[in-house]
N, C-alpha and C positions, 0 to 999 in steps of 0.2 A: 504494500500500500504506500503510495507516495506521501511524503511529508516535506516540511521546510527545514532547511539547515542554514546556519550562518558559518561561512568559512572565511578565516582571516589569516594573513601571513605577514611575516617580517623576514625579508630576504636581504642578505648583507651585500651581495655583489650586483651591480647594476645590470650586467648582461643576463644573469640568472633571473633577476627581477622582471626584466622584459619578457623573457621566455615564459615564466610562470604566469604573468599577466595575460599574455596572448593565449596560453592554454586554458586558463580559467574562463576567459570570455567565451570560449567554445562550449563550456559546460554549465555556466551559471551567469546570473545577472549582477553586474557590478553595482554596488551601493556606494562605495568609496573606492579609491584606487586599489587598496589591498583588502577590502571587505566585499564578500560576494554572498548573494542569496541563491541557494541551490534548492530546487524543488525536484524531487524524484524519489526513487525507491532506494532501499539499502544497497542493492546491487549497483545501481547507477552511481551512488555516492562512493562506494568502494572502488569502482572503476576510475572515477575522477581522482580520488585520493591516491590510488596506485600510480596513475600517470603523473600526478603532482610529485609523488615520492621519487620518481626517476629524475626529476628536474632540480630538486633542491640538494643542498649540502646539509645533511642532518646534524653535523657538528656545529654549524654556524647559523642555520636558518630555523625559523619557528613557524609552524603551521598549526592552526587550531580550528576545530570544527565543533559547533554547538547545535544541538537539536532545538528547534523552536516549538513552543506549544501550539497545538492545533487551533486553539481559540484564545491565544494569549493576547494581552493588551499590546497594541503597537502604536507608538506615538513618535513624533519628530518635532524638533524645535529648530528654527533657523531657516536658511534659504532652501529653496526647492532643489531637489536632486535632478529634476528634469527641466527643460526650458519652459518659459511661460506659455500657457495655453495648452500644454500637454499634461494630461493627468493619467496616471496609472493606478487603477483601483487597488492594486496589491500594496501600495504604500499608504501609510496613515496620513490624514490631513494635518497641516501644520497647526501648532498651538499658538494662539495669539497672546501668550502671557508676557512676552517681551515687548510688545508694541505699546 
């Protein structure tokens, strides 16, 4: 059964960082440069993480993967992650507490 995951990484070498980013864009949706939203099955997640494991240096790089609750609260504060006029219903609406 598909579910949502948050995958983040800290890659120490610029070339590896570029390779990892290009690979992750093929499997997940970028939220920030090194934070991705993955929606899929456990098998799909393991395939993504296996491919990612071949690109990183495990002694120097850090990759983390967190499951997101199916009906968890999602909020964001600050500027939009998409250009003005484009809305993606998978992202929470902005909070106007800073205005």
